[in-house]
C-alpha positions as CSV (number, residue, x, y, z in Angstrom):
1,X,-7.6,2.2,22.7
2,X,-5.5,4.9,24.4
3,X,-3.0,4.9,21.7
4,X,-5.7,5.6,19.1
5,X,-7.2,8.4,21.2
6,X,-3.8,10.0,21.8
7,X,-3.3,10.0,17.9
8,X,-6.9,11.3,17.5
9,X,-5.7,14.0,19.7
10,X,-2.5,14.9,17.9
11,X,-4.2,15.2,14.7
12,X,-6.7,17.4,15.9
13,X,-4.1,19.5,17.5
14,X,-1.7,19.9,14.3
15,X,-1.2,23.2,13.0
16,X,-0.9,23.9,9.3
17,X,-4.8,22.5,8.7
18,X,-4.2,18.7,7.9
19,X,-8.4,18.5,8.2
20,X,-8.4,20.5,5.2
21,X,-5.5,19.1,3.6
22,X,-7.3,15.5,3.7
23,X,-10.3,16.6,2.3
24,X,-8.5,18.4,-0.8
25,X,-6.3,14.9,-1.0
26,X,-9.8,13.0,-1.1
27,X,-11.2,15.4,-3.9
28,X,-7.8,15.2,-5.9
29,X,-8.0,10.9,-5.5
30,X,-11.8,11.1,-6.7
31,X,-10.7,13.3,-9.8
32,X,-8.2,11.2,-10.9
33,X,-10.1,8.2,-10.2
34,X,-12.7,9.1,-12.6
35,X,-9.9,10.2,-15.1
36,X,-8.5,6.7,-15.2
37,X,-11.9,4.7,-15.0
38,X,-11.3,3.8,-18.8
39,X,-8.5,1.6,-17.8
40,X,-9.4,0.5,-14.2
41,X,-13.3,0.1,-14.6
42,X,-13.6,2.2,-11.3
43,X,-15.6,5.4,-11.8
44,X,-15.3,5.8,-8.1
45,X,-13.7,4.4,-4.9
46,X,-16.0,2.8,-2.4
47,X,-17.1,3.9,0.5
48,X,-15.0,2.1,2.7
49,X,-11.7,2.7,0.9
50,X,-12.5,6.5,0.7
51,X,-13.3,6.6,4.8
52,X,-9.9,4.5,5.2
53,X,-7.8,7.1,3.0
54,X,-9.5,10.1,4.8
55,X,-8.8,8.2,8.6
56,X,-5.2,7.4,7.8
57,X,-3.1,10.4,9.0
58,X,-0.4,10.6,6.1
59,X,1.7,13.0,7.8
60,X,2.8,10.5,10.3
61,X,4.3,8.6,7.8
62,X,6.7,11.0,5.9
63,X,9.8,12.3,7.8
64,X,8.8,15.9,9.5
65,X,10.2,18.1,6.9
66,X,8.0,16.4,4.3
67,X,4.6,17.0,6.4
68,X,3.8,20.4,4.8
69,X,3.3,18.4,1.5
70,X,2.1,15.1,3.3
71,X,-1.4,15.6,1.8
72,X,-0.2,16.5,-2.0
73,X,-1.1,14.1,-4.5
74,X,2.4,12.9,-5.5
75,X,5.0,10.5,-3.7
76,X,7.2,11.9,-1.2
77,X,10.9,10.8,-0.3
78,X,10.9,8.7,3.1
79,X,14.9,7.9,3.1
80,X,17.0,5.1,2.1
81,X,16.6,6.1,-1.6
82,X,13.0,4.9,-1.4
83,X,9.4,7.0,-1.3
84,X,5.5,6.9,-0.3
85,X,3.4,6.7,-3.0
86,X,1.0,9.2,-4.3
87,X,-2.3,8.9,-2.4
88,X,-4.1,8.0,-5.5
89,X,-1.7,5.1,-6.1
90,X,-2.3,3.6,-2.7
91,X,-6.2,4.3,-3.3
92,X,-6.8,2.7,-6.4
93,X,-4.4,-0.6,-5.4
94,X,-6.3,-0.6,-2.6
95,X,-9.9,-0.4,-4.4
96,X,-8.6,-3.0,-6.9
97,X,-7.8,-5.3,-4.4
98,X,-11.2,-5.4,-3.2
99,X,-10.6,-5.6,0.6
100,X,-12.8,-7.4,2.9
101,X,-13.2,-7.7,6.8
102,X,-12.1,-11.4,6.4
103,X,-9.3,-10.8,4.2
104,X,-5.6,-11.8,5.0
105,X,-3.0,-9.3,3.0
106,X,0.3,-9.5,2.1
107,X,2.2,-6.4,1.1
108,X,5.8,-6.5,-0.4
109,X,7.7,-3.5,0.2
110,X,6.5,-1.6,3.6
111,X,8.2,1.5,3.3
112,X,6.9,4.1,5.8
113,X,3.9,1.8,6.8
114,X,1.4,4.2,4.8
115,X,-0.3,1.2,2.6
116,X,-0.4,-1.3,5.4
117,X,-1.9,1.5,7.8
118,X,-4.7,2.1,5.3
119,X,-5.2,-1.8,4.3
120,X,-5.6,-2.5,8.2
121,X,-8.7,-0.3,8.5
122,X,-10.4,-2.8,6.1
123,X,-8.8,-6.4,6.5
124,X,-8.1,-8.8,9.2
125,X,-4.7,-9.4,9.2
126,X,-1.8,-7.3,7.3
127,X,1.7,-9.1,6.9
128,X,4.3,-6.6,5.1
129,X,7.9,-7.4,4.1
130,X,10.6,-4.6,4.0
131,X,13.9,-5.3,2.5
132,X,15.7,-2.3,4.3
133,X,15.9,-2.9,7.8
134,X,16.2,0.6,9.4
135,X,12.9,1.2,7.3
136,X,11.2,-2.0,8.5
137,X,12.2,-1.0,12.3
138,X,10.7,2.4,11.6
139,X,7.5,1.5,10.2
140,X,6.7,-1.2,12.9
141,X,7.4,1.2,15.7
142,X,5.4,3.7,13.9
143,X,2.4,1.1,13.2
144,X,2.7,-0.2,16.7
145,X,2.6,3.5,18.1
146,X,-0.3,4.4,16.5
147,X,-2.5,1.3,17.3
148,X,-2.5,-0.7,14.3
149,X,-2.4,-3.9,15.9
150,X,-3.3,-6.5,13.1
151,X,-0.3,-5.1,10.9
152,X,2.8,-7.6,11.3
153,X,6.2,-6.0,9.7
154,X,9.1,-8.2,9.2
155,X,12.4,-7.0,7.7
156,X,13.4,-9.2,4.9
157,X,13.5,-10.3,1.0
158,X,9.8,-9.4,0.0
159,X,10.4,-11.3,-3.2
160,X,10.0,-14.7,-1.4
161,X,7.1,-13.3,0.6
162,X,6.2,-14.8,3.8
163,X,5.5,-18.5,3.1
164,X,5.0,-19.3,6.6
165,X,1.8,-16.9,6.9
166,X,0.4,-18.1,3.6
167,X,-1.9,-18.4,1.9
168,X,-3.0,-14.7,1.2
169,X,-6.1,-13.5,-0.1
170,X,-4.5,-10.2,-1.3
171,X,-1.0,-9.6,-2.4
172,X,0.3,-6.0,-2.8
173,X,3.5,-5.2,-4.2
174,X,4.8,-1.4,-4.2
175,X,8.0,-1.7,-5.7
176,X,8.3,-2.6,-9.6
177,X,9.2,-6.3,-10.4
178,X,10.1,-7.3,-14.3
179,X,7.5,-10.0,-13.5
180,X,5.2,-11.5,-11.0
181,X,7.5,-13.3,-8.5
182,X,6.9,-17.1,-8.4
183,X,7.2,-17.4,-4.5
184,X,4.2,-14.8,-4.7
185,X,1.8,-16.7,-7.0
186,X,2.6,-19.6,-5.3
187,X,1.6,-18.0,-1.8
188,X,-1.8,-16.5,-3.2
189,X,-4.9,-18.2,-2.3
190,X,-7.3,-19.2,-5.1
191,X,-9.6,-16.5,-6.2
192,X,-6.8,-14.2,-4.6
193,X,-6.0,-11.0,-6.4
194,X,-2.6,-9.6,-6.4
195,X,-1.8,-5.7,-7.6
196,X,1.6,-4.4,-8.3
197,X,3.7,-2.4,-10.8
198,X,4.9,-5.1,-13.4
199,X,7.4,-4.3,-16.0
200,X,11.2,-3.1,-16.9
201,X,12.6,-1.2,-13.5
202,X,14.6,1.0,-16.0
203,X,11.1,2.6,-17.4
204,X,7.7,2.7,-16.7
205,X,5.8,0.0,-15.9
206,X,2.2,-1.6,-16.1
207,X,0.1,-1.5,-13.0
208,X,-1.3,-5.1,-13.2
209,X,-4.1,-7.0,-11.5
210,X,-4.0,-10.7,-11.3
211,X,-6.5,-13.0,-10.3
212,X,-5.2,-17.0,-9.3
213,X,-7.4,-19.9,-11.2
214,X,-8.1,-23.0,-9.6
215,X,-4.9,-24.5,-11.7
216,X,-2.7,-22.4,-10.1
217,X,-2.4,-19.7,-13.2
218,X,-3.2,-16.2,-13.2
219,X,-5.7,-14.2,-15.3
220,X,-3.7,-10.7,-15.5
221,X,-4.7,-7.6,-16.5
222,X,-2.4,-4.6,-17.6
223,X,-4.4,-1.5,-16.2
224,X,-2.7,1.7,-16.5
225,X,1.2,3.0,-16.5
226,X,3.1,3.6,-13.6
227,X,6.8,4.1,-12.7
228,X,7.7,2.6,-9.4
229,X,11.0,2.4,-7.3
230,X,12.6,-1.0,-8.3
231,X,11.9,-4.5,-5.8
232,X,15.6,-5.1,-4.7
233,X,16.5,-8.6,-4.0
234,X,18.5,-9.8,-0.9
235,X,21.5,-11.3,-3.0
236,X,23.4,-12.3,-0.2
């Protein structure tokens, strides 16, 4: 609890108007949500997802030099050739996943830990895998220091998921794969939802929502075009 209280004090004391910047971010997300409703079926975010986006201190998940731009509605570099996704993308992926307080979530591609932090406010447990060891270590420390006790970070090949913790009610993929990795399909619970960018890594992809049937197959919907960094594999 003391970590959360300290974080709140730090945010309140931050210069450059982060509170106002967060509200601008929320308005930008709401505007883009309405603009993409024809593809997603979502005219607006749920109150719970909006609250999670508002409460998560994005400026603490970007490099110090990027903090003046932390709440702008576009991706930012976080080092090691990776980015933190634009706030709208984080918000709509979270909304499409339909999080619940009892849900167990697998995230493939931890990055700085921002998406995991948003999810942590909405679900029971988040298991997140990052292939870049340095990013995994930094994200684990950051999430721990900010008091996100229900987020578990592992360095490894996200393509393989986290079989020891399966099945998952939700799987979110934050990097582009040519197709949904077979191990992730296996680890998704029946009725579970998978959200992520699927398509050629050298071009744009589709944001895909997939729901698992009882027979193990997926009902897939390609919603709108996106462009993500590629999902890298451990080839050793």
